[in-house]
C-alpha positions in Angstrom: -7.1 -60.3 39.5 -5.2 -59.2 36.4 -7.7 -56.7 35.5 -7.4 -55.1 39.2 -3.1 -54.9 38.4 -4.1 -53.3 35.3 -6.4 -50.2 36.9 -3.8 -49.9 39.9 -1.1 -49.4 37.5 -3.0 -47.2 35.3 -4.2 -44.9 38.7 -0.5 -44.6 39.7 0.3 -43.1 36.4 -2.5 -40.9 36.8 -1.1 -39.3 40.0 2.0 -39.1 38.2 1.1 -36.9 35.1 -1.8 -35.2 36.4 -4.5 -37.2 34.8 -7.4 -37.6 37.6 -10.1 -39.6 35.7 -10.1 -43.4 35.0 -13.0 -44.6 32.5 -14.7 -47.5 34.9 -13.5 -51.1 33.1 -14.6 -54.7 34.1 -13.1 -57.9 33.9 -10.2 -58.4 31.9 -11.5 -55.9 29.0 -8.9 -53.4 27.6 -8.5 -50.4 28.8 -8.6 -47.3 26.5 -5.1 -44.6 26.0 -5.0 -42.2 28.4 -3.2 -38.8 27.3 -0.2 -38.2 29.6 -0.7 -34.2 30.3 3.0 -32.8 30.6 2.9 -29.3 32.5 5.2 -26.5 31.4 8.6 -26.5 33.1 8.3 -23.4 34.6 11.2 -24.0 37.5 13.9 -21.6 36.1 11.5 -18.6 35.5 11.7 -16.0 38.3 8.3 -14.2 39.3 7.8 -11.3 41.0 4.5 -10.0 42.3 2.2 -7.4 40.9 0.0 -5.9 43.4 -0.9 -9.3 45.3 -3.0 -10.1 42.1 -0.6 -10.9 39.6 2.8 -11.6 38.5 5.4 -10.8 36.0 8.0 -13.0 34.5 11.3 -10.9 36.1 14.3 -13.1 35.4 15.9 -16.4 34.2 18.0 -18.8 36.2 18.4 -22.1 33.6 20.1 -23.0 30.8 17.6 -24.6 28.5 17.0 -24.1 24.8 13.1 -24.1 25.4 11.2 -21.8 27.4 7.4 -21.5 28.0 5.7 -18.3 29.5 2.6 -19.6 31.5 -0.9 -18.0 31.7 -0.6 -18.4 35.4 1.4 -18.7 38.5 0.4 -19.8 41.9 -3.1 -19.2 40.6 -2.6 -15.6 39.8 -2.4 -14.5 36.2 1.3 -13.7 34.3 0.4 -10.2 32.9 3.8 -9.5 31.5 8.0 -9.9 30.6 9.6 -7.1 33.0 12.6 -4.8 31.8 15.7 -7.2 31.0 14.0 -10.3 32.5 15.9 -12.3 29.7 18.7 -10.0 28.6 21.8 -11.9 27.0 20.8 -15.1 28.3 22.7 -17.1 25.7 20.9 -20.7 25.9 17.7 -20.0 24.7 16.2 -20.9 21.4 12.7 -20.9 21.6 10.2 -18.7 23.3 6.4 -19.5 23.3 3.9 -17.6 25.3 0.9 -18.9 26.3 -2.2 -16.4 25.9 -2.1 -13.8 28.9 0.8 -11.5 28.6 -0.1 -8.2 27.8 3.1 -6.6 27.5 6.8 -7.2 26.9 9.5 -4.7 28.6 12.5 -3.3 27.4 15.8 -5.1 26.7 13.3 -8.2 27.9 14.9 -10.2 25.4 18.0 -8.1 24.6 21.1 -10.0 23.4 19.5 -13.3 23.5 20.5 -16.3 21.2 16.5 -17.0 20.6 15.6 -18.1 16.9 12.2 -18.6 17.3 9.6 -16.6 19.5 5.8 -17.0 19.2 3.7 -13.8 20.9 0.3 -14.2 22.4 -2.6 -12.6 20.9 -3.2 -11.2 24.1 0.1 -9.0 23.9 -0.6 -5.1 23.7 2.6 -3.3 23.9 6.1 -4.3 22.9 9.0 -1.9 24.7 12.3 -0.4 23.6 14.9 -2.9 22.2 12.7 -6.0 23.6 14.8 -8.0 21.1 17.8 -5.6 20.6 20.7 -7.5 19.3 18.4 -11.1 18.9 20.5 -11.6 15.6 19.1 -15.2 14.9 15.7 -14.5 14.9 14.4 -15.4 11.3 10.8 -14.1 11.6 8.6 -12.5 14.2 4.8 -11.4 13.9 2.9 -8.8 15.7 -0.4 -9.8 16.9 -3.7 -8.4 16.3 -4.1 -7.0 19.5 -0.8 -5.0 20.1 -1.6 -1.1 20.3 2.2 0.2 20.9 5.1 -0.6 19.4 8.4 1.1 20.1 10.2 1.6 16.6 13.4 -0.2 18.0 11.6 -3.0 19.6 13.6 -5.4 17.4 17.6 -5.1 16.2 18.3 -8.4 14.3 20.4 -8.6 11.3 19.2 -12.0 10.4 15.3 -10.9 10.6 13.9 -11.9 7.2 10.1 -11.8 7.9 8.6 -8.9 9.7 4.7 -9.2 9.8 1.6 -8.3 11.4 -1.6 -9.8 12.1 -4.1 -8.7 9.3 -6.8 -8.0 11.9 -4.7 -5.6 13.7 -6.6 -2.1 13.5 -3.3 -0.1 14.2 -0.7 -1.3 12.3 -0.1 -3.1 9.4 2.9 -4.5 7.3 3.9 -4.6 3.8 7.2 -5.8 2.5 8.7 -6.4 6.0 7.9 -3.0 6.6 5.5 -2.1 9.6 3.3 1.0 9.2 0.7 2.8 11.7 -3.0 2.8 9.8 -5.3 5.8 9.9 -7.8 5.1 12.3 -10.7 6.0 10.2 -9.5 4.7 7.1 -7.1 1.8 7.7 -5.1 3.1 5.0 -0.9 3.2 6.0 0.1 6.8 7.0 2.9 6.7 9.0 6.2 4.5 8.6 7.2 3.2 11.9 9.9 0.0 11.4 11.5 -2.1 8.8 13.3 -5.3 9.1 17.2 -5.1 9.3 17.8 -7.1 6.2 15.2 -4.8 3.9 17.4 -3.5 0.8 14.7 -1.5 -1.2 11.7 0.0 0.1 8.4 1.6 -1.9 6.2 3.6 0.2 2.5 3.7 -0.1 1.3 7.0 -1.2 -1.2 7.5 1.7 2.2 7.5 4.1 3.1 11.2 5.4 5.6 10.5 7.9 8.8 8.6 8.1 9.4 8.0 12.1 11.9 7.9 14.2 14.6 5.4 13.9 12.5 3.8 10.9 15.5 2.5 8.9 18.0 2.5 11.8 20.6 -0.5 11.3 18.9 -1.6 8.0 22.7 -1.9 6.5 21.8 -3.2 3.3 19.3 -0.6 2.0 20.2 1.1 -0.8 17.0 3.2 -1.7 13.7 4.1 -0.4 10.7 5.4 -2.7 8.3 8.0 -2.0 6.9 11.0 -3.7 5.9 14.6 -2.7 3.6 13.2 0.0 6.3 12.8 2.9 6.0 16.0 4.8 7.9 14.7 7.7 11.1 12.7 8.2 11.9 12.2 12.3 15.6 11.5 13.8 17.8 8.6 13.1 15.2 7.6 10.2 18.4 6.4 8.3 21.0 5.9 10.9 23.3 3.2 9.9 22.0 2.6 6.7 25.7 2.5 5.5 24.2 1.5 1.6 21.9 3.8 1.0 22.7 5.5 -2.1 19.8 8.0 -2.4 17.4 10.3 -0.4 14.8 12.3 -1.5 13.2 15.6 0.3 10.5 16.7 -0.5 9.9 20.8 -0.4 9.1 21.7 2.6 9.4 18.4 3.8 10.0 18.9 7.9 13.6 16.5 8.2 15.4 16.2 11.3 19.3 15.9 10.1 20.7 14.7 13.2 23.2 12.5 12.0 22.5 11.9 8.6 24.8 10.9 6.1 27.2 9.7 8.9 29.0 6.5 7.5 26.9 6.4 4.2 29.8 7.0 1.7 27.3 6.5 -1.4 24.6 8.7 -0.2 23.3 11.4 -2.4 20.6 14.0 -1.2 18.0 15.0 -3.7 16.6 18.0 -2.6 15.4 21.7 -3.3 17.6 25.0 -3.9 17.1 27.5 -1.0 15.9 24.5 1.4 17.5 23.8 4.9 18.8 20.3 3.4 21.1 22.1 0.7 22.8 24.0 3.4 22.9 20.6 5.5 24.4 18.9 2.8 27.0 21.7 1.7 28.3 21.9 5.5 28.6 18.2 5.7 30.5 17.7 2.5 27.1 15.4 1.3 26.5 15.2 -2.5 23.5 17.3 -3.5 21.6 17.5 -6.5 19.6 20.8 -6.6 15.9 19.5 -8.3 14.4 22.3 -10.5 11.4 23.7 -8.8 8.9 26.2 -10.2 7.0 28.5 -8.3 3.7 29.6 -10.6 3.9 32.8 -10.9 0.6 34.9 -10.6 0.7 38.2 -12.7 -1.9 40.9 -11.8 -2.0 44.3 -10.9 -5.3 44.5 -8.9 -4.4 45.0 -5.3 -7.6 43.7 -4.2 -6.6 40.2 -4.8 -3.6 40.5 -2.2 -5.8 38.7 0.6 -6.8 35.8 -1.5 -5.8 32.0 -0.9 -5.3 30.7 -4.4 -5.1 27.3 -4.2 -2.7 26.4 -6.8 -2.6 23.3 -8.6 -0.4 22.0 -11.4 -1.3 18.9 -13.1 0.7 16.8 -15.2 -1.1 14.3 -17.7 0.3 11.4 -19.7 -0.3 11.1 -23.2 -2.9 8.1 -22.3 -4.6 10.2 -20.3 -3.3 8.7 -16.8 -2.4 12.0 -14.2 1.1 11.3 -13.5 1.6 13.9 -11.0 -0.1 16.4 -9.0 1.3 19.4 -7.6 1.0 22.7 -5.2 2.4 25.8 -5.7 5.8 24.4 -6.5 6.6 21.0 -8.2 9.4 19.0 -8.8 10.0 16.2 -11.5 12.0 13.9 -9.5 9.5 11.0 -10.1 8.2 11.7 -13.4 9.6 9.7 -16.0 10.7 11.1 -19.5 7.8 11.7 -22.0 5.5 14.0 -23.1 2.7 15.6 -20.6 -0.4 18.2 -20.7 0.5 20.5 -17.9 -2.5 22.0 -16.2 -2.4 25.1 -13.7 -5.3 26.5 -12.4 -6.2 28.3 -9.2 -9.3 29.5 -7.6 -9.9 32.9 -9.1 -7.8 32.5 -12.3 -8.1 31.1 -15.9 -7.3 27.5 -16.5 -3.9 27.5 -18.6 -3.0 24.1 -20.7 -0.3 23.3 -22.4 2.2 20.6 -23.7 5.4 19.9 -22.3 8.2 17.5 -22.5 10.1 15.7 -19.3 13.7 15.0 -19.9 16.1 13.7 -17.0 14.1 15.0 -14.4 13.7 18.5 -15.9 11.4 20.4 -18.8 12.8 20.6 -22.0 11.8 23.9 -22.8 10.5 26.4 -19.9 6.5 26.4 -19.5 4.5 29.3 -19.2 3.8 29.5 -15.5 1.9 32.8 -15.5 -1.6 33.0 -14.4 -4.3 35.8 -14.9 -7.1 36.5 -13.2 -10.6 35.9 -14.6 -12.0 38.9 -16.7 -8.4 39.7 -18.2 -9.6 38.9 -21.2 -6.6 40.7 -22.9 -4.1 39.1 -20.4 -2.7 42.7 -19.4 -2.4 41.8 -15.6 -5.9 43.5 -14.7 -9.6 43.7 -15.4 -11.0 46.8 -17.1 -12.8 48.1 -19.9 -10.1 46.9 -22.5 -11.3 43.3 -21.5 -14.8 44.6 -22.1 -13.7 45.7 -25.6 -12.1 42.3 -26.3 -14.9 40.2 -25.3 -17.3 42.3 -27.6 -14.9 42.0 -30.4 -14.9 37.9 -30.0 -18.3 37.6 -29.9 -18.7 39.8 -33.1 -15.9 37.4 -34.5 -13.5 40.6 -35.5 -10.9 39.6 -33.1 -11.7 35.8 -31.8 -10.2 34.6 -28.3 -8.4 31.5 -28.1 -6.6 29.2 -25.7 -5.9 31.3 -22.1 -7.3 34.3 -22.8 -10.5 32.2 -23.7 -10.5 30.6 -20.6 -9.7 34.0 -18.5 -12.6 36.0 -20.8 -15.1 33.2 -19.0 -15.6 35.7 -16.0 -18.9 34.4 -15.1 -17.6 31.1 -14.4 -19.5 29.2 -16.9 -18.1 25.6 -17.2 -18.7 25.2 -20.8 -15.8 26.9 -22.2 -18.2 29.4 -24.2 -18.0 33.3 -23.6 -21.3 35.2 -23.7 -22.7 38.9 -23.0 -23.2 37.5 -19.2 -19.2 37.8 -18.9 -19.7 41.4 -19.8 -22.4 42.0 -17.4 -20.0 40.4 -14.7 -17.1 42.6 -15.4 -19.1 45.7 -15.5 -20.6 45.1 -12.0 -16.7 44.2 -10.8 -15.8 47.5 -12.0 -18.7 49.4 -10.1 -18.0 47.3 -6.9 -21.8 45.9 -6.8 -20.3 42.5 -7.4 -16.7 41.0 -7.1 -15.7 38.3 -9.7 -13.5 36.8 -7.1 -14.8 34.2 -4.4 -12.8 34.7 -0.9 
């Protein structure tokens, strides 16, 4: 009889807890411990039908500290959180998602006192201001399947850790900053958003764009380091960055200046003369430092060259052989450290000029020679003619030896071994006769 009473008690407990099976027993043998299954309390959640096939959480009526978003409700999947569903609920401390929800709508948890939140791997999209004014959140991790992040999805003054799951193929995180990846290489190419608490940021060289509202609300941000690779800075990228001290605008960078500088009392903008950013800085009484920019002059008199795309490059190489900087038609020295460098200037159809330069305080101590002359112009007079043939003949006879830049221009047949021969004379003669051009279009 004692064993029967125990079984009856277990059965009663099973009905209460939702455990439906009880192992068989006989006589007075002891029963194994049966785990109690506790269902998530979702009584305070408000659900809304989605096409009679699914539900979304559309509101909250309780005052609990812990909230669980279920996978299913009344047998149907719960696929997301509707816009503003938990907006300004001040009692919630933690939010846990069961797998299933694929999106979090705009303002979904805006103004909540939530301190921690665990997002599901099923999540694919996070909307505008989903966690705005959630100042108690310390950490948030974007799951691996998220494909869409609004740059303003989180505004939390206490956010210390902002990460993206390493398996996410579209986004990645570095030092509490989220970047969009290149779909082929996987490298970061666009800066999306940053934790409000970041102070300094070094942007990878592969990044070319700083997106809309990327650093908005980063009140402690003092500086962002990047090079000439940044070609676009969108609107409100630095809105509210009251501690920002320096901002570099590369030559040719497309920057949206809307509200730039407002409330940034210590801001100094570094840019180039003649660019729109200089006019903007002057019009808004912002400190502007003009960086020297050098245009590579192409000295030639042959009008047949006018249509050629020159593909000019300038390379600064450190004394130890490290390439310090590579530039296009213009280059600045904003991120170049003081020291001695080798400056190599080259362009298609032009000789390669190599010279030693010294950089000090973001400038050259002496102006480098930036003139480039065409291949075949052995005497560097600005055109290719019979005088160049004479100069090459004298060089071959060693009566007037060509050296340095003149020697590279004398290589009219594009030999890569650095030597000048009769084949260069033949190439120039063919060019002058019009039977074969020296230059590649």
